[in-house]
Structure formats: C-alpha cells, structure tokens
N, C-alpha and C positions, 0 to 999 in steps of 0.2 A: 095134620100134612105129612103127605108122602114125603117133603122134603123141601130145607130149610138152611140156609146161614148165617150163622152167627160169628160175632167176635168177641175174643174170653183173651183171656190171661193164665197164664201155665206157671208154676214155679219150677226153676230149670235145678237140677239135682244141686249144683254150686248154691242155689239158695236167691238168684233172681228173677224177677220177672221176665216172661219172655211171650209178648203179643202173638197170637194167634186165630187163623181164619179156621173157623169149624164146620167142613161142609157135610150137613147128616141126612144121611139118604135110610127112608123104610122099605127094608125089602121082606118078602115071605121067604123060608126057607123050610120046605115042608108044611109040618104046622106051626113052627114058631113063625116070628116077624123077629128080625134081628134090625138093630140099628148102624150102619157102616158109615164109617167119620174118614173125613178125610181131613187132617188136618195141616193148615199153611203157615208157614212162620212169617210173620209181619214186620220182622224186623227191618227189611230190605226195604219197606216198603216207605216204613216212615223217616228215615234216612232220606229218599227221594222227597219225602217232602219238606226237609229240610232244608234242600236242595235248592226246590221249587219255591221256597220262601224267599230263600237268601238270593236266588237270582231278581226277585221283585224288589226286594228291599234295596240291593247295592244297582240295581239298572238306573241307568242315567236317563231315558225314556221317562215317562208319566207312566203308571199302569192302572188303569181304571176298570172294574171291575161294577155291573148293575145288573137288576134282578129285572123281573118282567114289569114292573111298574117304573123303569127308568132311574130307580136309587140305587144312588152307590153303595155296593157291601164293600167294596176291597178300594184302597187307596193307599200307594206306594209315597215314600219318601221325595224320589222323584217330583211324583204330581205334586209334592206341597211344597216343593220347591221352585217348580215350574209356574202353577198359580196361586200360589201364597195361603192357600187354607191346608190348615189343621186335617188329621182324620179324624180328629173329633168335632170339628167343624162342618165335616162335608158328608160322613156316613149317615146313611137313611135319607139325606136328601137329592130331589132330581135332580140332575146332573145339569139339566140345560138349563136350568132358572140359574144357577151360579158361573155355569165354565164356557156360556155363549155368548155372543155380544146381542144386545139388546136386538137389534132388528132382523136377527137370523135365530131368537130364541123360537117361534112359531113354527117356521120351517125345519129347524133341529128336532121338535120334539115329535111332529107328525112322521119324520123320516124313521123314527126312534120306535115310537108304536106300530108304527107298520114293521118292521124289521122283528121287532120282538113277537109281535104278536104272528106272522102268518110261517116262520120258520120252525123247524124239530131238529133234532139232532146237533149237525156241526157246520159251520160253514165260515168260510173265509172273505172277505170282501178285499176290494183295491185297494190300493193306499191313495188317498185325497190329499187334498187341500184344504184348507179352510182355515177361519181365523177364531182365534179364543179370548176369553176375557177374565184378566188375574182380578185379582181381590181387589186391587186397589183401580179399577175401571177400564187400567192399559187393556187395547187393544193389540194382540201381536199372531203372526203367522203359525198355523202349525201343518203338521203333517200326519195323516191318522190313519192308522191301520185298524179298522174294524173286524170282528168276528162276533159270529152266536153260537151259543153250545146249549145243550140240553141235562139237567141235572135233574131225575126223581121227576122227568118229565114237566120241568118246569125250563122255559129258556132262559137264557142267562146271555147279556152282553162283556164282551171284554175288549176293549179299545187301548191301543200301544202307541201313546200322542209324543211326540218330539218338536220342541221348540225352534221353530229355525229361523229365529231373527237375524242371529249372527251368520248364518250361510247365505240369509237373503243378501244380507248386505254385503258379504264376502262375492256374493254370485253382479251384486250390483255393480260392487268392483270391478269385477274381473271384466263385466259389460262393459264400464267405463274407458278399463285399459283396454280393450278390446277395439273399443272407437278410438283412442287414444292413439294405439298402435296403428289401426288403420290412416288416422290421421297424418300420423310420423309418414307411414309411407307414401300415402299422397303425396303427401307435404313436400317428404324429399324428392320423389318422382316428377311434380308439376317446377316445384320451385330451381332445382339445381338443375335444369334442365333450359332452364330459359337463360337470356343473355342480357336480355334487356330489362334495366334498375326498372321503370317505369310494370312491364309483366309480371316481374319478381314482386313488386308494392301492391296489387290486385290480385295475384292468384293467393299471397300468405292470407291476405283480408278474407279471400271465398274460404279459402279452406279453414281458416282460426273458426269462422263462422259456423261451420258444421259441428261444433261441439261446446262453444265457449257462447255464453250467451253476453252480448256487450251492446251498446248505443255507439260508443264513438271507439277508433281503429287511427293510430297515427303511428305514423315511423319516425324517428326524429335522427336525422345524422351531425355528426359532432366535426367541425371544421378546425383540425390544430392548430394551421397559423393563425386563424382569429382570436380561437378560443370561445366560438359559441356553436350554438345549438341553432339547426336549420330544419325547419319540418320538410321531410321528403311527400309523405303523403297522409293527410288524416280525412278521413270520411267519417262523416256523422249523419247517423239511421241512410247509410247507402251515399251522402252526398259529398260530395268533395269541397272543402273548405280550408284548402292549404293556402289558399292565396289569404287568409285573415294572418298566418304567422307571419310575425318576422325574425330575422334572427337573433335571439338572445344571448345574455349571458348564464354560465352555470350556477352562478350563485343566486339566480333570478328565479329558480323553480325547483318542484321536486324531481323534475326531469333533469334538470342540471344535477343536482344530490343523486340521481339513479346513476347517471354517466360518471360524476367526477369519484363517487367512492365503488363503482364498481360491483356494487349490489340490488339484487331487486327491491322493492315496497310495494306493499299491498296496505293499502288503507279501505278496511269494510265500511265503515261508514262516516263521512266527513263530519258532520256534524260532531260524534261523539269525540272524533280522533285528532279534531282540528287544531287542540293546543299542544298537541305531543306531536306534530310533522315537524321532520328536519329541517325543511327548508319551505318557505314562504309560496304561495299557489301562484301558478301563473295561468289565468284562468282567459279563456276566447270563449264564447258564449255562456252555456247554463254551466251553473255550478255542478260538478257529478255527486255523486251521492256515494259508490264505490268507485276504484280508481288501482290500478295495477302498473305497476312499472317495470320494465325486466329488462338489464344493459344486452348491448348487440356485443358480444368480444371475438374477437378475429386473432388469433396465436396471443391471447393475453394481453391485447391493448384494444382499448374502449373505443368502438365508431359510433356508437349512437345507443339508441332505446327503442326497444317495442314497447306502446302504450294499448293499454284497452280500461275503458269507462262506461259506466254504470248508470241510470236516471234513480235507479232504486239502492236503497242499501243493503250491507249483506249479499249481495249478487254476483260478488266475487270472493273465491275460497283460496285456501293451500292450492288445491288440487290444480286449481285456475293458477294460478304460481307457477306448481313443478311441473306441468303441462307447457306453457310459457316458456319457464328456461330450459325446457328440454330445444322447444323450436327455435328460442333466439339464437344459438349458433351455428345453426343449418341455415337459417336465414342470413345470417353475418356472414357465413362463409357465400352464398350467394350472391350475395351484395359486390362483395369483395370478389368475388369471380367475374360478375359481372362488369366492374371497372377496371379489373383487369384484361378482361374481353377486349372492352374498349380502346384502353390502352395500347395492346398487345395488337392489336388490328392498325391502330395508328402508326406504332413501330414499324410495323411489319409494311405496311405502305412507304415509309420511309426507309427501312433497311434494303426496301426492293430499289429502292432509287439510290440509295447509299451504296451497293453494291455494284451497280450499273456506272458510278461513279469515281470508285473507292482508289484510290493513292495504293494499293494493296490487292494482291491479284486471290480471286476466289474462285475455287473449282470446287464440282460433284463427280464422284465416280460411283460406278455400281459394283454389287459385291466381287466384281471381276476384274475391278480397278479400272474400266472400260470409263473415259471422261463422257459425263453426261451432259455440262453446265461449266463455263470458264467464262468469266468476265474479261473484258478488254485489256484490263492490267493486266491479268495471266495469259493473256494472246500476247501482249506487249513484248513481258517481258521474258519470253520465250524465241520472239522472233516471229510468228505466226499471227494469221488473220483468225478470227474467232471460231469459224464457220470451218477452218482446217483442222483444228482441234478434237471437235467435238466426234466422239465415235473413236477416238485413239486411245491404245491401251497407254497407260503411266509406264510399262516398259520401253516405248517407243522414246521416251523424250528425257530419259535417265538412262543412268550408267550402270552394270551387273548389281556393284553395291549398293546402289543408291535403288535399285529398286527392292532388293532383299530387304531393307530398310521398311521400305513402303507395304512391301507385302507381310510382314510382321504385326506395322501396322494396321492393315485391313484384319487383320486375324484378333487385334485389341478389341477393334472396333467393335468385330461382331460379341465381344464379350460386354459390349458396352459401357467401354473404357474411350474418355478424350484424353489426351494428352498431346504436348509437343515436343519436336525429334527435327532436327538439320539432316539433311541428303545433299547430292548432286545431282541436277539435272543438266541437261543437255539440248543446248541452242539451236533456231533450224540452221545457223551460219558453223554449229560445229563447239562452240566455247561451251565450253561450264562454266555453271554458275551455283554458288552454295545457295541452298533456300531454308528455309526456317518454317516448317508446318504445323500450325496449329490445327488440328484434327480431332471431330465429332462423330458421332454415331448418325447418321441420315435415314429418320424414323417416316413411314406412312401413318395415314391416319389411326390406324390401329396400332400403332406401338411399336410394329414389327420393324426391324436395320434392315433396309433397302440398300444402303450403300454408307458412300461415307462425303461429309464435306468439309471443306479446310481452308484456311487461307492462307496463301504463298507469298513470302517475302522474299526477296530478291537481299540476301547478306555478304555479297561476297566483300564490297568494301570495307565492311562491318569487320569482316573477319579479317580484311588484311590491317586494320585498325589494330585490332584485339590482339594478331601477333605481336606487332610492334609495341605496344600495350603491357604485352608479356616479358618479354625482351628490356625494356626500360624497367619494370618494375624487376626483373629478375637484377638488374644491376643497382639497381634503385635499394635492395635489399643486400647485396653485398655490399653496396658502400654503409649502409646501416649499421652490418655486421663487422664495419671496420672501424665504426667510432669507437672514441675514446667515452663515452658517456652511453648510459644508458638509454634505449629507444623504447616506445608504448606506442600502438595505435587501437584505440579506442572508439567501439560501436556500442552502442545500446547500454550504453554503462560498464562493457564485458572489454578485455584483452584479445584483440583480434589476433597481432604479433606484437612478439615482443623478441629483442636481440639478444644475443647470447651476454652481452656486456649487465644488459636487467637483471638477468636472469644469476648469474655471479655476485654481480651487488649484493640480492638480496639474499642469496642462498637456494632460489630454485633452477630447476630445467626449465628451459623453453616451453615446454608441450606442458610442466605443471602451472604456467602461469595463462598460458593460452587458453579462449573460453571462462575464466572467472572472472567475479566482479573484481572491477578495478581495488576497491576499497578494501581487497582483501591485505594488501602491502601499506595501506595508510593505518596509521596509529589510531586508534582510538577517539583518542584528544581532538583530532583534526577530522575526523571522516564526514559529521557533518557540512564543516566550512568546505574542503576539498568537492564533496559531489555537487553542493550550491554552485560552486564557480564554474564545475562542470556542467552542469545545467544552462548557468545564464551563459556561457559560449557558445553553447548548442543552438540555445536560441537567439543566439545575436546580440545580447545583450553584453558591457563594457564588462571586461576582466581583466587583471594587471596579466600581461603577456608571460612575465616572471615570479615567481615566490619561492619561499622556502615552505618547507614539508617534513613533517616528523612521521616516519616511516616505521617499519617494523620487520627485520627480516625474516626470516623462517625461522629460527632458531632463539627467535626470542629479545634479539638486542634492537636498540633502536639506533634508527638512521638518520641522518639530518639529510635532503635533499634541496638542491636550489633545480627546480622545476621550470621546463620552458614550454608552452604548449601552443598550439596553432591549429586551426580547424584547416581540414583537407577534405580532398573526396579520394575514395578509400573503393574501390571494387564497384564502383559506381554510386556508391553512396555517402554522406557527409560522414565524416570522422575527424576526429580528436588526435593530433600527433604529440605527445608528451616524450620532451628530453628528462632525462633523468642525472645528476652529476652529484656525486656522494661529498657532500663538504663535512662527513661528522668531524674530521679532523678540525678544519680551521672553524669548525662550532664550538668543539673542545678547547681549542686555544683561544676562542673569543672570550667565552665564558672565566678560562682563565686568567686572560687579561685584563678580563674587568675586575678580579680577584684582585690582582698584582698591581691594578692603579692605584687602589685602595692603599697596597700596600707602599708602594711608591710616595703615596703620601704621608705617610707614616714615618718611612725613612726619611724623607724632607723634615720632617718636626720633631726630629730624635735629635737628645738633646746632647747623647755621648756617645763613643763607639762601642761599648757593651751594648747600648741599648737598639744600636743599626745591626749588629750581628743578629741579636734574639729576634727582631722582628721578619729578617732574612731567613733565619735557620725557620721559624713558622712558617713564612711561606711557602719554600720550598719543602715541607715535610706536609703541610695541610693542601696545599691548591695545587702543587705537581705532584703529589704521591709519591716521592721518595724517602726510601728509609733509612739510606746508606748517606751521609752528607758530611761535609763538613767545613769550619773557614779557616783558610790558616793566612799569616799577617806576617809581610815583611817589613823583617830586621835586620837592620846591617845584611850581613851576605846566608842569611839564612830565611824560610818559611817554620814559624813556628805554628803551631796546632792550636790556636784557642779555641775553637768549637766544635762539635762532632756528635755523628749519631751514626750507630751503626758499626765504628771503628773498630779494630781490636785494641788499638793504645789512644791515649787522652794525651799524650807528651811527646807524640811524633816531631821532628824537625827534620828539615831536611835542607842540605844547604845548596846556595845556588848555582856553585859552580861543579857543582857534583856530575858522573855521567850521568847517573839515573836519576829517575822523579819527572812527571810528567808536569806536575805544579810548579817545581823550581823552571823546566823549561816554560811551562806559560810567565811566569814573575821574569823571567830575564827578556822573555820578546814580546811578554803588553799580550800576547796573542791567544787565541782561544784554541783545546787541543782536542779531537774527539778518537776515542780509541776502542772501536765494534770491538774487536776482540784483543784483551789485556793479555792472552797467552801468547798474543803471536807480534808484540812491543816490548823493544827489551827497554825501553825506556821506565816501565811498568814496574813500581814498589808493590809489595801487598800492604794494601791497608785495613782491605776489607775481605774476611775469609766466604771463598766460594764467587766472589765478583769473576764477570767473564767481561764486563761492558765499561768504560770509565768516560768522565767529560768534566776537562776543567776551564773555567772562565778567570781575566783578570776581574779583578775589584781596581779600578782605576781613573785615571782621566787621559788628557790627550800627554802630559808631559810625566807622571808618577803612577807607578805601580804603588796599592797599599797593601793588597794581597791575590789570594785565589781563593775563587768557590769552587768546591771539586765534589759531584756525586757520581756513586757507583752502582751498578746493578748487575741482578744474579744470572741475566739473560746474554747471550750474544746480539749484538747489536740493539739495545732493545730501547734507546734514548733515541727520540725521532728528534726530526729537525726545528719539529715547531714548539718543542720543550728545551733545544740548544738555545733556540734561539728568545725562549723567554728568558731562560738560565742568563743570558749575554745583557739583556736590557735591566735584571733585578742587579746583575753585577754593577751595571755602567751607576744607576742609580745613588748605589751603596759609596762607588767613589766620587760622586759627585758629590754628596752628604758628609763623605768622607774630608774631601776638601774643602768643603763648608765648616767642619769644624774646624778644619787647620787655621782657614783663612779669618773666621772671627777669634782665634787666638790671635793671628799675628795683628790683627786690625785692635787689639786690645792692646798690645804693645804700641803699638805706632799710635793709639791714643792718648797714653799715658806720656807718649813722646813730644808730641804734638803739644800738650799742655807742657811742659819743660820748657821746649823750644818758644812755645808764647812768650809764656814768663820771662825766661831768657832776654827774650828781645825786646819785649815791652822795658822791660828793667835796664837794660842797658840802652835804652834810645831817652827814656826820657830825661837823664838829666843832659845830654847836649843838646834836646831841644829846647832844654829851660837855659842852659847858655845862650844859645840861636836867639833865642827871642827875645834873652837881656839886650844882646848888639842892636837887634833891630830895634828896642824903644831909645837905646843912645842915639843909632843913626837918625830918628825920627827928629830929635832933636837939635841938629848939627844940619848946619844948611844946606847938605848932600842927600837928594833924598832917591839916588840913583839905584834901580834894583830894589826898593823896598816893598814894592805888591808882589814881585816874583818869590823874593823871600819867604814870603808869610804864606804865598802858595804851596809854598815847597813843604812848608812848616807844616799845613794842615793837610799835606796829602799823606806826610807820613803818620799823622796823627790818626788820619783813616787808614792806612796799614797796619797801624797798632792795634786802631781798637776793631779790623776785622778778621785780625789772627784771635783777639780773646772773644771774640763772640762767634766763630769755628769751634773752640777750644769748650765754651760753655755748652754749645749745642752739643757737644757729644758726650760731656755730661747732666744731658737734659738741665742744664741752669740758666737756661735764656729767656733774658729781660727784656729783650727789645719791646718797645711798644709796639702794638696792633693798627694796623690801617685800613684801608677801604682800597678793593684790589681788585680790577675788571679782568676777569681772570682769560677770557677768551684773547682779548688785546695783551695779554700776559706774555698767553702763551705762543701768540702771532708774532709777538717781538720777539723772544727766546729764539724761534724758528727759522726769524731774519736773519739772528746772527749765524746760526750754527748752519743753515743751509752752506754758506759761502763756501765751508771747508768740505763741502759733500758734493761730487757732480752727480747728474744723470740717476737722482733719488727722488722720490715721491712722498710730502709729509702733507696729510691730511687732518684738519681740525676739526673733529664733530662735536666739540666742546659747545652748549650752549651761551647766548649772553649772560653771564651773571656776575654782580658784585658779591663779593666776599668780604668780610670781615678778618684779617690775617694779617704775619709776620711777614715781613717785607724780605724776609730771608725765602721765602718761596721761590723766590725768581732762581736762586741758585739751585732748589732744588730740581726745575724745572730744567733747567741748562743739565745737571748730570745729567737725570733720565732719560733725555731726548738724545744727549750727545752719545751715551751707551747704548741708545738702542740703535743709531748709527751704525754706532762704532762696533758692537758684538751682534 
C-alpha cells in the first residue's frame, strides 16, 4: 500500500515508553521510493480517554451503550444503581429484555432495531420520557437522551437515562401546592368578602371540595356560655343534615376533644385506630372510615371546629390536615367578621338612635372645621336650633383661644390621633361655657380621614365644683401638714400622699415616700398582716380601726406605731387614709414596766433590806439600762451610800443639813429631783466622773423616808420622763417593802407583849374569880339569893374574856387548839358585813361567795371582821 497508519510505542531518551501514531506515506523521489513518516504523540489522547471514562464512571445518570444488535456494550455505575443490574449481569444482553416494562418491550425492540439499522454517522435524538423496569420489577419514570453513531462502519446506540421518580414527586407536590395556593387565594377572596354566615359555610364547602376528597363536611361552633358544641352546618354527599344534630358537651365526642385541646386530629382508619382514640365517637348516620377535625382559632381563642370524613379508609392524609389547618384560621376570621358585622350593624342602628336621643352633644366637622352634623343636645347646649349650626365654622361658636385648641386638635386628627381636651364655647346668648371634647378622626369607606367626630360635654358646673374641691383639698392638706401625727393616703397599695410629720418620723423626705409601696416602711414581721388588713378594708370587710404596727425607719431602727385607718375618696377614687402615732417610747416603757412588775413581786417577797437593795440594783441596771446608780440609806442626819455601780467612791456620806447634795435635798423633802445638766445646778456633788445628768427619788412611804435612789448619765438631759416615772415606782415599792419589814419587826415585838399581857391577865384574874365563885356558893346556901344569877353571868363573861385573850395569843404562835365546826360561809360573811356596814355610810358591799358549808375554826369570824373592816378603812 502507498499509505498506512499504525500505532506503536517508542522508547524515550529518558527510558519510558511514549505512545505514537505513525502516518507512513510511500513516495517516489527520482528512481527511488522513500517512506515519509509523520509521528504524532498519543499521550494526550490517552488522557482524554481516562477523562471520558471518569465522566462515565462518575456520572449520576445511567450511560448505556449498545451494539447494532441491541446488546449492551457499556454499563456505568449509575446505571447499576438506577436499574439494579451489575455490569456483569447486563453486558452482552439485549437491553430491552431487561430494562423495558413487559407491556412496552416489543415496541421498544422495534424502535431500537429501526434506528440501529437505518442510520449511519452520528445522530442525536430529542429527549423523551418513558418507563423503565428495575431488577426487582418496579416500574418507574425515566428521561431518555438517545443518540446513534458509527464505529468502523457499524452503528452503535448510546442512551443517557435519568431516574425522574423524585422529580415527578416534587412536580406532583408543586402541582398540589399550586392547587392549594389557588384554593387559598380563592378561599380568601370568596370567604372574606362574605358577611353572611350561611354563605360563608357554603362557600368554604365548595372551595375545599375542589382539592380534598370527602363525603361529609361540617362546621361546629362552640358556645362558651353553655359549654356545648352546636353544628352550624353538616353536608353529607351535598345534602344538608344539620337538623339531625343537637348541642353536645365537649366530653362526648372527638370533635369536643379537638375544641377542648385546640389540636387537630387525623384518623386514617377508624377500625384500626378505634381503641387509640382520645375520646368516644359521637355518630350521626354512618360510621366514617377516615376523619379529620381542625380547631377554628381566633386570636388563640377556639370558636369551633371544621370537620371532614370519608366512607373509605386512608382517604385523608397529612397533606389534607396541613391544608385544612391553613384554611381554618381564615374561616375563623371570616366567621368572627360576619358575627362582628351583624353585631356592628345592630350596634350602629342602636347608636344612631342613641345619638339622636343622647344626653351629651355629638358633632362632626370637615377638614376646615365646618360643622356637618350636630345632634339636638349639642344645639341645646349652645342655645341654637340644629339647622342653625349646620355649615357654621367652629370659629363662630368659640373664643380665640378655644379655636386654637380645636385647630391643633384637627391637626392631630389628620395624623389619625384620638384624644380628649377641654376648651371654651360661646353660647348664642353670649355666655361662655366650659366643654370637654372627646374627638376622633372621621374616615370614609376607603379609610381616608375626612374630618372629625366628637362628643361634647358641658362641664361648666363641674369646673366650678372642681375649683371648690381644689381649694378644700389645699385646706385639707394644710390641715394634715399641721397635725402632730403622721398621715398617709394609700391607693393601689402605694403611698399617694404623706405629710411631713410621717416623713420626719421615719427619716424619709415626703418625695421619697410618695409612689412607694406602703410596706416599705412596715417591719417584715408584720408585712403579711398589714397587707391583709389593707386589702380586707378596701374590699369592705371588717378590720379594726386602730391597731399597733411594727415599722422600720430609714436607718433600720424599729418604730412602734398606733395606726388608725379609714376609707375615703381621694381624687375620685377609693383610698385608705392612715394616721400614724409614734408609740415607741410607750411600747418600750410598757416592756420595761412588765419586767419591773416581776421585780416588784420579788421585792415584796424579800426577807431583808439587803435583798431588797440587790433586786432593785439589778432591775435598774438590766431593765432600765443605767450604768451609774446608787442607793443611799438615811441613818440619823446622814445619807450613807450602801449600794453603788459606776460611782467614784463606795464610802460616800452626805449630811442631810448640808448646803449641797441632791440626795440630801430629796431625803429632806421626800420628793424626786431631776438635774438635766449637773454643771448648772449648785446642789450637785460629783459622784460619777463625766456625769452630766442626774435623777434622785426618795425610797419612802407617806410618813417616812428610808433612803434615796440615785442614777446618773454622761449626756445632758438624757433621762427621759418615762424612765423617771419607772424609777419613782421602783423606789415606792422599795419603801413599801422596807416599811413591811419594819412592821413585821414591830408585830413580832407586839406579839411577845400580847402573850405576856394575856399571861398576866389570866393569872391575876384567876384568884379573884375563884373567891367570887366561893361567895356565890355560900350565898346560895343562905336564904337570900338576890343578884346570884347576875353574879354568875358576870363570872362567865370574865372567863370568856380571859379565854379569848389566851386564844389570840395561841393564834399568834400557831398553837390554836380550838375545835372545828361546820360553818355556812356565805351566811357568816353576810352577818359580819351587816355589823360593819353600820360604821360606813354610802358604800357598797358585794358578796360573790357561793353557798358552801365548810369545817373550820370558829375564830374564822374574827378573820372576816378584820378583812372587811380593813378593806373599807384603807
């Protein structure tokens, strides 16, 4: 041959092989034939083959190559994934036998044979959609891009196949969404434009029917007052069966469950899901197989439910549920709008009638403040007829300043603002009246502001009353500021007014208290109690008018207060006026007094002077908190210091007749003495270093001074009046106790003397009585018996006297041997009282002793004589 092309490998200088394409031409050059060789490096071509192979291996679409007899020559991994056959299983096989559905197999075979037999060269066909079959028998949609080309004179087919299953699903989903969007649009257009509830129900059924397959459609509305569901519409196969349904409770049906829980409920198959339902089924007519209920929510408030059901199972799915959940809010709004329209229309009719019969003026103006409407009351307010005012400008019926207010109000109306303000109008007779205007923008049907509508109220009289109230309130505030007690006015549990006295009492300024919650000044221990009393009082319940409250000053100190509260009206609203009186000093004195009462009891039971002094010193130190105290005893013409704490000397002696000494003055005059500043009192004798204040009080009874109680402090005038009073009480009890000890000593002496006297009397009278008794015996033997009875009676009386004297003597020594007897106690006391009451005039004696008989000593009578007589005497 003169020409040929061959492929071969040539060894490169560096040792590796290089693929070459050799183009050899045999040509004549004179007499010789020579071969001209053109060599082309094929390395680049091999790279392209690798690339083409990579494209096939990595492609997501199936790439299938067949020979002229429709047998598979090339099968990429994507084809294996899409159809399920491996390359080993499919290569060499007729592709239509494996890849085409059985019903399409012959048709695909004929088309393939025709294409492969009639075409040469290269031809690309249009993309077509077809059905394929997977190895598992599943038929699925394909998008095919076929082409034919010739290699070495033989036709080959190349098909790029794409699995469109997912795309089909997406397209179907998009189509459904488009339908749903169209439904939503139509639904919104038709439903929201309706103002008739019946039309809304029917239109919602018709629109939903276009996309959802169902046999029954229902709308149930919830009656909150009765707590029941009522069927507003029920259509079964287009027939209205609403009348079959009666109102039913939420607990009686799955519809009630949807409404109660505000949740949708989808039942695909009643038979399978019957046992799992959240509520029992309320059936009217046939039992559905599929059921869907969605709550109708309006501003998060359930107004009912929309329901669909079918006779076949699995006819309703999540898409239907989602669609109905999207439509339900619009349906709820439409229903509420229709109800609102009906109510508004009724209200409008009532308002029109109300305006014309209103007791307040109603008027409308245009944007130039010309009156376009007034009611009869508005005209009467100004002294005009209605037709006289229509067309007038507001300027003509108000003052200059009043019109400026109205003009500014009109500017606010143009910005869509509603508000209230006061101005002055001029009546037809020239009189000025104060008017309250409540004005709002007046809009046309398209929402454009075309003027102002207002309510006009004559407040002339109210203004006069308010002025008088303001003047009275100022007087009232001035009066409260001059009170000696704190005053607060509470509203909504906050302090709206507090006088300066209360602020000073608690350490706050008035501004600090105003606006604060009133418990800010109440001690935590009593907050709950005080708040409960306040709330009960505001509600009209019973609360004591006054009670003691534990409060807290700004610096944290405790303050005890006596509070009195009363409900009043403050600035047109109910309020609680509370007066606060600081009783901290009284409360502290009360606590101290309670402690001192126990001290007084101890002093009364003391057995010695020293015990009395020790008890008193302890009480002054611990209870009254004095660190400098002393007790001086009067001995002759001196006061001797016998007990002290904090004094410089424990051996201090002060002469009663000396020129100085506060204790000496107190002992001489039997009166207390207070020195607020000892540096200014000439009587003061220094007993405590640095003392500036002294108080001394006598330890005495009415007739005798036993000593002086003296206390001192280091601050000027630092002993309060309450403390001085408590010291006086303590000193008085000490005096009584000392007098008691003294009386006991005197009594012991008198008792000894009594016993001695009784002994002497009884001893001296025995002999004369014995002699007298003997004479009586002699006289009785003689003829004359005159005076014998009288002498015997005298003798017995003398014996009784002697015996009583001995009895009292033994009683004092607790040696009573008299026999006990039955005594009617109440009668005994009445007998004694009857005798004693003869001595005392204009007195009352009350005997509360019950009827009781006791077994006791006869001398008990003398006990009651002494008790009752002493009670009246002292």
